[in-house]
N, C-alpha and C positions, 0 to 999 in steps of 0.2 A: 370511514376513510382510514387507510393504513397510516401508521406513524412513520415519519421519516427517520433515518438513522440518528440524526442529531437529537431528535425528540426522545429516542431510546437511550441516549447517553453513550453512543459508540464513539470511540476515538479511532481513527484509521491511520495505520502505518502504510505508507506508500514507498517502498524501497527504491523505486525507479525515479530518477530525477526528471526525465522527459515525460513520464506518465504524470508526475506531479505538476509539471508545467502545463500539460493538457488540462488537468483538473482545475487549475487556478488561472488559466489563460495568461501564463507568464506573469502572474501577479497583478493582472488588470481587472479581474472580476471583483465586484463589490464585496467587501468583507474578507477578501483574500489577497490583499495588497502586500502583506508581509509574508515572506516564505522562510520558514525555519527548517534547518536540517537537524534532526534529533538523532543522535547516536545512542543506541541502546546496547546492552550486553548481549553476547551470543546466547548465553544461558537463558536470558529472558525471552529472546525471540524463539528459541527452541521450545521453551515451556509453553508459549502462546500457541505455537504450531501443534504441539502435542495435545493441547486442550481445546483445539478449534474444531468447528463444524463448518461444512460448506455453507455458503450463504444461500444456496439454491438446492432444490431436490434433484438428485441424480439417480435415475433408474439404474439398477444394477449395483449401486454403491449402498443405497439405503433400502431397507426392507420394504418400505412404502412411505407415502407422504406423511402419514401420521407419525411414524417413527422418526422421520427426519425433523418434523416440527417439534417433537419432544426433545430431541437431541439439541436442536438449535436453541430452544428456550433455556436449556440447562448450561450450554457451553458459554464460557466466559470470553471466547474469541471466535471469530468467523473468518473464513477465507473466501475470497472471490478471485477469479483469474480474469484479467482484462487485457485487451491487446496492448502490447508495448507500442511506443510512439517513436517516430523519427523527428528530426529537427523541425519539420513543418507541422508536427503534432498529428500526422496522419498515422492510422493504425498499421502496424507491421504484422506479419503472419505468426509471430510467437507472442506468448502471453507473459504478463508480469503478475506477481502475487500482490494482492491487497489484503491487509490483515486488520480486521475490526476488533477493537477491545472494549469490553464492558465489565462492570462489576469488579471482581477480584483482579482480573487481568489489567484493567485500566488503573486500578490502585497500584499494582506492582510496577506497571510502566512508569507511573509518576514518582513513586517512592523508592523503587529498588533498581529498575533496569536502566534508567536514563544516565548516560555517561557524560554527554555534552549536548549543548544546544548552540547552534550557530545561525546567525541571520545571513541567509544566502540571497536575499533580495537584490543587492547590487550585482551579484554574479548572474542571477537570472536575467536581469535587465540588460546586462552587457551581452550575454549570449543571444538574447532575443534581438538586440540591435544588429548584431552580426547576421543573424538569420534574415531580418528584414532587408538588409543591405546586400543580400546574396553572397555573403562572405562565410560560406559554410565551413571551409577549412579552419578559419579563425574560431568559429563557434565550436567546432568539434574539439579543438585544442583546449578550450575553457571548460568543457563538460567535466564534472566530477568523475573520478575513476570509479567504476562499478564493476565488481567481479561477481561471478556466480556464487550463490550461497549454497555450498555443498552440504547436503543432508542425506543421511541414510534413507534409501527408498522406503524402508519400513516405517520411518517417521512420518512419511507423507501418504501412506497407503489409505488412510481414512479420508483423505482429501482429493483423491483421484479416482475416476471411474475405472 
C-alpha cells in the first residue's frame, strides 16, 4: 500500500486561500479546525521551486517514468497543480500551485524561510458565514489579497510540460 504524504513527512504550502478552504472544509474537517497563514520569504519559495519535481509523471517533460521516479525521490520539494476554487469551493478553469516540502526543504521552511504565522481561523469562519448566507460581496471583501507570484519562465520550465 502506498504511503500517504503525511507518512512521508511532506509539509504542503498552499498559496491560495480558497484552495486551502477547500482542503480543510473552511476549518470544519477533523484535525484541520485551525487555519494558519504562514508567510515565507520570496527567496525560500524560489529555492523550493528551483529544487522541486512534479508530483506526477508528465510525458514530454520527463525522459520516462523511471527517470521521473528517480528525480522525485531526490527532490526536496514537489509541485502539483490543482484547480483553483471559487467562494463555493467549486473548481475554476485555472490552476493553483501546491508545493510539498520534505527533508532539507522542510527544515529550511521551518528554520529559515518563515517570516510570520497568523491564525486566520476567525477570518475563514467569517467569510464562510457570509458565503452560507449568500452575502458573496461581503465574503469577497474579506478575502486576503492574493497577487500573482511572478517568476521567470525558465525557473518553472522543469515543472511545466
